[in-house]
N, C-alpha and C positions, 0 to 999 in steps of 0.2 A: 737745502738743495736736494731734490729727489735723485736717486740713482737706480738704474735698472739695466738689464741686458736681455737679449733674446736667446732662447734655446730651441733648437730643432728637436721635435719630439721623435724623430726617426733616428738621426745619427748622433744627437747630443751636442752638436756644434754650438758654441757660444758666440753670439754675434752682437756687435755694437749697432744700435738702431740708427739708420739714416732713412727713415720711412721704408724700412725693409719689410717686405711681405712674403718673401720666399727664401728658402734655404739656398745659399750660394752653391751648395753641392748638388742641387737639383732634386732633393728628396721630395716626395709627394706627401708632405706632412705639414701640419700647422707649426708655426713658431709660437712659443709661449713666453710671456713676460716673466722674468725672474727678478724679484725685488730684494732689497736688503732684509736681513733677518729681524730687524728692529721695527717692523711695521706697527704703526699705531693709528688710532682714529683721533683726529684733531677736534678741539673744541671750536666748532665752526658751524655754519649753516649750509644747506644745500650740498651739492655734489662734492665740493672741495673739502668737506670734513674727511673725505677719503683720499685726499691728495697723495698720500704715501703709497696708495695701492693703484695708482694710475700712471700711465706712461708719459709723465711730464717731469722734466728735469729741473726746471727753474721756477721759483715762486714769482718771478717777474711776469712770466707767461700767465700765471693764474690771476695776478692782479690786473693785468691788461684785459683779460677776457671778462673778469668780473665787472669791469666798468662799462661794458657794452652789451653783455649777454646776461639776462636775469638768472639768478641762482635757481637751480631746480634740483629735485631729488625724488626718489620714490617715497611714498608714505605707507608705512606698515602699521596696521591696527588690528586689534582683536575683534573679530566679527561677532556680533550679537545675533543679527538677523539670519544670515545664511548658515552660520554655525548651529544655531538652534534648530533651524529648519532641517538640517541634515543630521543632527544629533552628534556633532563634533564639538567637544568642549574647547579645544585649543586650535581653532581655525583662524589663522592670521592671513590677512589680505594685504598684498603689496599693490597699492593703487598707483598707476602711472597714467596721469591725465590731468584734467583741470577740475578741481573740486576745492575751492577756497575754504569751505567750511572744515575741510580736513587738512588744510595747508598744503594742498597739491596744486602746483602752478605750472604744469607743463602746457604751454600754449599751443603746441602742436597736437596735444591730446594723445600722445603715444610715448611709450618708453624709448622709442628711437631717438628722442631728444637727448638722452644720456649719451648715446654713442656719437651723436653729432657734435656735442660740446667737447667730448674727449678727442675726437678726430680733429676738430678745430685747433685744439691745443697742440696736438702732434704735428699738424701742418705748420703752425706758427714756428715750432722749434726745428723741424726737420727738412722742410722743402719750400722753395719759392714757386714751385709749379702749380698750375691750376688743377684742382681735383675734378675727376670725372666719376660720376656715381650713377649706377643703374638702380631702378626702383619700380615697384608696382604701385607706389603711391605714398605709403606712410613714411618710409625712410626719406624720400625726396621732400616731403612736407617738413620734416624735422630739420633736414639740412638747409632747406630754403629759409626756414625761420631763423636758425642760428647763424648761418653765413650771411644772411641779409642784415641781421642785427650787428654783426661784426664788419659788414661791408667788405667781405672777403669773396673773391671770385670762386664760382663753382659751376660745373656743367652737369645738369640733371637729365638723364636719359630715361624717359617714362613712356610706356605704351600709350598711344593716343586715346584708347578707351578709358584710361585711368587718370588723365590729366586733371580732371575736376576734383580729384582727391588732393591736389597740390595747391595749398593756399597758405597765407601767412597772416599774422596780425600786425606786422611791421611793414614799413616802406621797403620795397625791393629795389636794390640798385641794378643798373644795367649789366653789371658783371655777373649777376646770377642768371644763367641762361638755361632755358628749358628746351630740350630736344624732344619733340613729340614724334614717337616712332610707330610706324605701322607694324604691328606684331604683338607678341606677348612678353611677359617678364623675362623669359629665357632669351628671347631675341634682344631685349634691351641689355641684358648682361653681356651677350656676345658682341653687340654693337659698341658698347662702351669700351670693351677690351680692344676692339679693332681701332677705335678712335685713338686710343693712347699709343698703340703700336705704330701708328702711321703719323704721329703728331709732332715730328721734329720742329716744324715751324711754329706750332702753337704752344709748345712747352707744356703738355698735359701729362698728368699722372693718374693712373687708375687708383681709385679709392681703396680697393682691395677686398671688399666683401668680408667673408669669414676670416680671411687671412690678415685683416687689419686688426692688430692687437688693441688699438684704441677702442674699436667698436665692442670687442668682447669684454675688455676690462671695464669699459663704461657701463655696459649692461650688467656686469657681474656685481656691481655695488648693491644691487637689489638684495643679495643674500647678506651683505654686510649690514645694511639698514635693518633687515629682519633680525639679525643677530643682536643688534643693539636693543631692539624692542622685546624680543622673546627671552633674551639672556641665555639662549642655547640654540643649537642647530635644530631646525625642524626635522621631523622624521621623513616627511614627504614634501616634494616640490612639484607643483602643477603648472604647466605652460603649454599654450598652443604654439606650433612651429610650422614654418614653411621651409626655411633653410636650416634653422636651429642655431643661429649665431648667438642668440640670447641664452639659450639653454647651455651651450658650450661655455659661454662666459660665466654663467652662474656656477657651473660645475668647477671651472678652474679657480674661481674666487673662493668657493667653499673649500676646496683643497688647500689653498693658502691659509684661510682662516682657521681650519682645523689644526694645521701645523702650528699656528701662532697662538691661538687663544683657548682652544677647547679640545677635550678628548672625545667629544661626540663624533659619530661617523658622518660622512657626507650624506645629505638626504638622498633617499630613493628618488630618481628623476622620473616623473610621469609626464610624458609628452604626447600631445594630441594633434591629429590632422583631420581635415574636413573631407569626408567622403562626398562625392565619389573619387576625387583625386587625392590619393594618400600613399605615395610611393614608399615613404619610409615606414609607415605603418604596415604595409604589405610585406616589405622585406623583413622587418623585425618579427612579424608574426610567424614567418617561416624560418626565423633565426638565421638568416643570411646576412653576411657582412657586405653584400653588394646589392645594388638595385638592378633588376633585370627588366627586359622588355615587358614581361607580363605584369609588372608592378605599375606600368604606365600605359596600359592598353587604352586606346581611344582618348589620349590625354587632352587634346584640344576640346573635344566635346565635353569631357568630364569637368574641365576647368570652368567652362561656361555654366555648369550646373551648381557650382560651389556657392554656399552662402557667404563664406569668407575667402574670396578668391585672392586676397593678398597673401594667403598661405600657399599659393601655387608656386612651385619651383621644380622644373624638370631636371635640375642637376644639383640637388642639395648636397652639402658636405657630410654625407652619411658614411662613406667607406674610408675617407681620408684618415690618416693617423691623427688621433686626437679629436676626431669628428663625432657625430651623433651615435654611431654604433658603439664606439669605445666608451662614450659617456653612459649609455644605457647599460652596457656590460659591466662597467666598473661599479655601478651603483645598484645593481640588481633592479633596474628600472623597468618601465612598462610604456608601451605605445598604445594609443587609442584611436580608433577610427570613428568619427562622430558624424552622424547624419544631420542634414539640414534641419529636420524637424526637432531633433534633440537639442541642437544649438539654439533654435528660436525659443524653445521652452525654457532652457537654462537662462537665456538672456532675460526673458520676462520674469523669471523667478528672482534673479539677482537684482534687477532694477526695482522690483516690488519690495524686497526685504531689506536691501541696502540703501535704496533711495538715490541712486545715481545711474545715469545711462552708461552703457558700455558698448564697445564696438563688436562687430560679428566675430572677429578673431578671438577676443577675450571670452566670448560666450562659448567657444569651442573648449577652452580650458575649464570653464565652469561645468560644462556637460561631462567632461572627463572625470572631474571630481565626483559628480553625482553618480557616474558609472562605477567608480572605484568604491564608493560607500555601499552601493547596492550589492556589489560583488564581495564585500567583506574584506577588501584589500586594505582599506583605511578603517581603523577602529576608533571608537568614540573618544578614547583618551590620547590618541596620537596627536603629535604636534604637526600641523599642516600649514604650508605656505602656498597660497594661491596667487599667481601673478596675473593681475588684471592689466594686460599690456596696453590698453587704450580705453579711454572713456572721458566723459564730461563734455561732450560736444555741445549738448543743449545748454549746459551751464556756461560754457565759454561764450556762446552767442548772446547770452544775457548781459555780458560785460564788455565784449570786444567785437569790433568789426573785423570781418575776415575778407581778404581779397584773393580771388583766384589768380594763380601765378600766370596763367596763359593770357590774362587780361592786363597784367601789370608789368611784364618784363619782356625781354627778347625771347621769341619762340622760333625755333627752326623745325620745320616739318621734314621728316626723314623717312626713307624707305631702307630696309636692312641692306640693300645693295649699293647705296650711294654714299659710302663713307667719305670719299674724296670731296664730293660736293659740300657735305656738312663741314669738313675741315676748312674749306675755303671760307665759308660763312663764319665759322667760329673765329678764324684768324682775324677777319675784318672786325668782328664784334669785340674781341678781347684787346686788339691793338688800337682800335678806334672806337672807344666807348660812346663817343658822341653820336654815332650813327645808330646805336642800338635803340630799340623802341622801349620807352619807359612808361 
């Protein structure tokens, strides 16, 4: 039976988890999972080999989820093609997507599937309420895939311009509800929060975003899988970020692993954003621990120009205690601002030499690595882990049919100002599933 508790990174308060996402004392800081000292990696397959490192207390929960949700995990391999092209001898790639030839089976084609599975386990153990999640597309797709397979209710708030990114390869129950919102990703986050604040009749709970330990710890197993393959910590870690949830999770897990297994240092964190909208890059370049108005000048127009607009977040967890600024500072890290042209060139290079398609966000990370090599930040004998956060879409379509969520389940069209109307519709759908469109 797994044991863990939460610790506030501001005041140090220890907290028993009841799907707790904020410090009871009101600190503006992340809560971090604290696990037993005897952490081990189990002889198992998929994500559950890291069971002891995840916020799941009971093996019964794991067994239940395994019967309904396919096992999945990152796949770490030593790159021959890209490594040779860039002159890096020890370039390891963490591939998170669908690539059967590499034993990668994430059917949502994104690393967000890891956090969806871990959040499902946390929900099973900690709450009977219905989760509400805001997403620009990728996270909603993973939660739709996992919660549909588990036939567990979830409300997905997605900007209407992004709903075509939300699809599944499984039958979607009527309890998986899509709220199509007029607005952008930040509007979706705000709307999801308002829904849960006003939802006494619907019994909703906000998924939590970066404050949800299950999301961060689920994504953090990427560094554990790499540790198994490399047999040491990498010197450098590269990832594209919009909010930075994955990067924070990887840092936290590397911290635990260094204390448990190895004397190597935590990797230098290299995080990349897509210009022209790159508020964290702008703030870090000025070595500020806060994002100011100048960092987000003409935000709406800039977001429309992004190649990887899933990386757009007007309120990322940069300044919060335990957030991106702290992660970069603690690891002597670096931020990169990547132009669309650089991202497209990097995507083409990766797909040519590695033989698998990747999504635009992953290409931002590849371009950052190219940049670091050209600037001499990464040396040829350094150990490098490159997180390909999504890919294999073309390969998935060869083996699986995909169904757009807005054509297969209940959809509620919403304006940012009509929270009450949406709550009425949600109450009808959740309490009377027979009326929901399937």
